[in-house]
C-alpha positions as CSV (number, residue, x, y, z in Angstrom):
1,X,47.8,32.7,118.7
2,X,49.6,35.9,117.9
3,X,47.5,39.0,118.4
4,X,44.6,36.8,119.8
5,X,44.8,38.0,123.4
6,X,45.5,34.5,124.5
7,X,48.5,34.5,126.8
8,X,51.3,31.9,126.6
9,X,51.8,30.1,129.9
10,X,54.2,27.4,130.9
11,X,55.0,25.4,134.1
12,X,58.2,25.2,136.2
13,X,58.9,22.6,138.8
14,X,56.1,20.5,137.3
15,X,54.4,18.3,138.4
16,X,56.0,17.5,141.8
17,X,57.6,20.8,142.9
18,X,60.7,19.0,144.1
19,X,63.0,20.8,141.6
20,X,65.8,22.9,143.0
21,X,64.9,26.6,143.3
22,X,67.8,27.6,141.1
23,X,66.5,25.3,138.4
24,X,63.0,26.8,138.7
25,X,64.4,30.3,138.4
26,X,66.4,29.3,135.3
27,X,63.4,27.6,133.7
28,X,61.4,30.8,134.4
29,X,64.1,33.1,132.9
30,X,64.3,30.9,129.8
31,X,60.5,30.7,129.4
32,X,60.2,34.5,129.7
33,X,62.9,35.0,127.1
34,X,61.0,33.0,124.6
35,X,57.7,34.6,125.2
36,X,55.9,33.1,128.2
37,X,53.5,35.6,129.8
38,X,52.5,33.5,132.7
39,X,54.4,31.0,134.8
40,X,52.7,28.2,136.8
41,X,55.1,27.0,139.5
42,X,54.7,24.1,141.9
43,X,55.8,24.8,145.4
44,X,58.2,22.5,147.3
45,X,55.4,20.5,149.1
46,X,58.0,18.5,151.1
47,X,59.6,21.7,152.4
48,X,56.3,23.1,153.4
49,X,55.2,20.0,155.1
50,X,58.5,19.7,157.0
51,X,58.2,23.4,158.2
52,X,61.0,24.8,156.1
53,X,59.0,28.0,155.4
54,X,62.1,30.1,154.4
55,X,62.8,27.6,151.7
56,X,59.3,27.7,150.4
57,X,59.3,31.5,150.4
58,X,62.7,31.8,148.7
59,X,61.5,29.2,146.1
60,X,58.5,31.3,145.2
61,X,60.3,34.6,145.4
62,X,63.0,33.4,143.0
63,X,60.4,32.5,140.3
64,X,58.5,35.8,140.9
65,X,61.7,37.8,140.5
66,X,62.7,35.9,137.3
67,X,59.2,36.3,135.9
68,X,59.1,40.0,136.5
69,X,62.1,40.5,134.1
70,X,59.5,39.8,131.3
71,X,56.4,41.1,133.1
72,X,55.1,37.6,133.4
73,X,52.4,36.7,136.0
74,X,53.1,33.9,138.5
75,X,50.6,31.3,139.7
76,X,51.8,29.2,142.6
77,X,50.4,25.7,142.6
78,X,50.0,24.5,146.2
79,X,48.7,21.0,145.5
80,X,46.0,21.4,148.1
81,X,45.1,17.7,148.2
82,X,48.5,16.9,149.8
83,X,48.1,19.6,152.5
84,X,46.1,20.1,155.7
85,X,44.1,23.4,156.1
86,X,46.9,25.1,158.1
87,X,49.5,24.2,155.4
88,X,47.1,25.5,152.7
89,X,46.8,28.8,154.5
90,X,50.6,29.1,155.0
91,X,51.2,28.3,151.3
92,X,48.8,31.1,150.4
93,X,50.3,33.5,152.8
94,X,53.9,32.8,151.5
95,X,52.7,33.1,147.9
96,X,51.3,36.5,148.6
97,X,54.3,37.6,150.6
98,X,56.6,36.5,147.8
99,X,54.7,38.6,145.3
100,X,52.9,36.0,143.3
101,X,49.8,37.0,141.3
102,X,47.7,33.9,141.9
103,X,47.5,30.8,144.0
104,X,46.3,27.7,142.3
105,X,44.7,24.6,143.9
106,X,46.4,21.8,142.1
107,X,48.4,20.4,139.1
108,X,45.6,18.0,138.2
109,X,48.1,15.2,138.8
110,X,47.5,14.9,142.6
111,X,45.2,12.6,144.4
112,X,42.2,15.0,143.9
113,X,41.5,18.4,142.5
114,X,40.0,21.6,143.7
115,X,37.4,21.9,146.3
116,X,35.2,24.9,147.2
117,X,36.6,24.6,150.7
118,X,40.2,25.0,149.5
119,X,39.2,28.0,147.4
120,X,37.5,29.6,150.4
121,X,40.6,29.1,152.5
122,X,42.8,30.6,149.9
123,X,40.5,33.6,149.4
124,X,40.5,34.1,153.2
125,X,44.3,34.2,153.3
126,X,45.2,36.1,150.1
127,X,42.3,38.7,150.2
128,X,40.6,40.3,147.3
129,X,43.7,41.6,145.4
130,X,45.2,38.2,144.5
131,X,43.9,35.8,141.9
132,X,42.8,32.2,142.7
133,X,42.8,29.5,140.1
134,X,40.8,26.4,140.9
135,X,42.1,23.5,138.9
136,X,41.6,19.8,138.9
137,X,38.3,17.9,139.1
138,X,36.1,20.7,137.7
139,X,33.9,18.8,135.3
140,X,30.6,20.7,135.0
141,X,29.1,24.2,134.9
142,X,27.8,23.5,138.4
143,X,31.3,22.8,139.6
144,X,32.5,26.0,138.0
145,X,29.8,28.0,139.7
146,X,30.7,26.5,143.1
147,X,34.4,27.5,142.6
148,X,33.5,31.0,141.5
149,X,31.1,31.5,144.5
150,X,34.0,30.3,146.8
151,X,36.3,33.0,145.3
152,X,38.0,31.5,142.3
153,X,38.9,34.1,139.6
154,X,40.1,31.5,137.1
155,X,39.2,27.9,136.4
156,X,41.4,25.2,135.0
157,X,39.4,22.3,133.5
158,X,40.0,19.7,130.9
159,X,36.2,19.5,130.5
160,X,36.0,23.1,129.3
161,X,34.0,22.4,126.1
162,X,31.4,20.5,128.1
163,X,31.3,23.3,130.7
164,X,30.8,26.0,128.1
165,X,28.0,23.9,126.5
166,X,26.3,23.5,129.9
167,X,26.6,27.2,130.6
168,X,25.0,28.0,127.2
169,X,22.2,25.6,127.9
170,X,21.7,27.2,131.3
171,X,21.5,30.7,129.8
172,X,18.9,29.5,127.2
173,X,16.8,27.9,129.9
174,X,17.0,31.1,132.0
175,X,15.8,33.2,129.0
176,X,13.0,30.9,128.3
177,X,11.5,31.3,131.8
């Protein structure tokens, strides 16, 4: 992938987010040293749900600080399917406050994936300057369009080949009309 423009990304605290903050920071430092340009971290969902917002903030901030030593971007996976709307909004606000570059809807291992409602909530909280990655459950070009309309700036999908084929077919149909 060298010189291709494709960025190297890795995960920390994956998939449950329950890893100690110090371990997430160390994982990030090591990943950046060996070339990671983006870090996807999973928040401590249990800390968020129990109201320990300082811990959640410090967890994110530690990863952001470690990532910045190598100019790597940070995406904070909030695992939206495990949170109520208020918790989703708090997770987005803490991610922004901690200096993350993106919020991300899910790991893809939770009980469900991204919803347009989740993306809209995140966009409402983080504003226009922060990225949002919708991930999990996006299986069609129509799903992608819903997420983009809701405010997603990136999409994570295991069905990417199918989605690209559907997008191509959609463009061809539009030209034919």
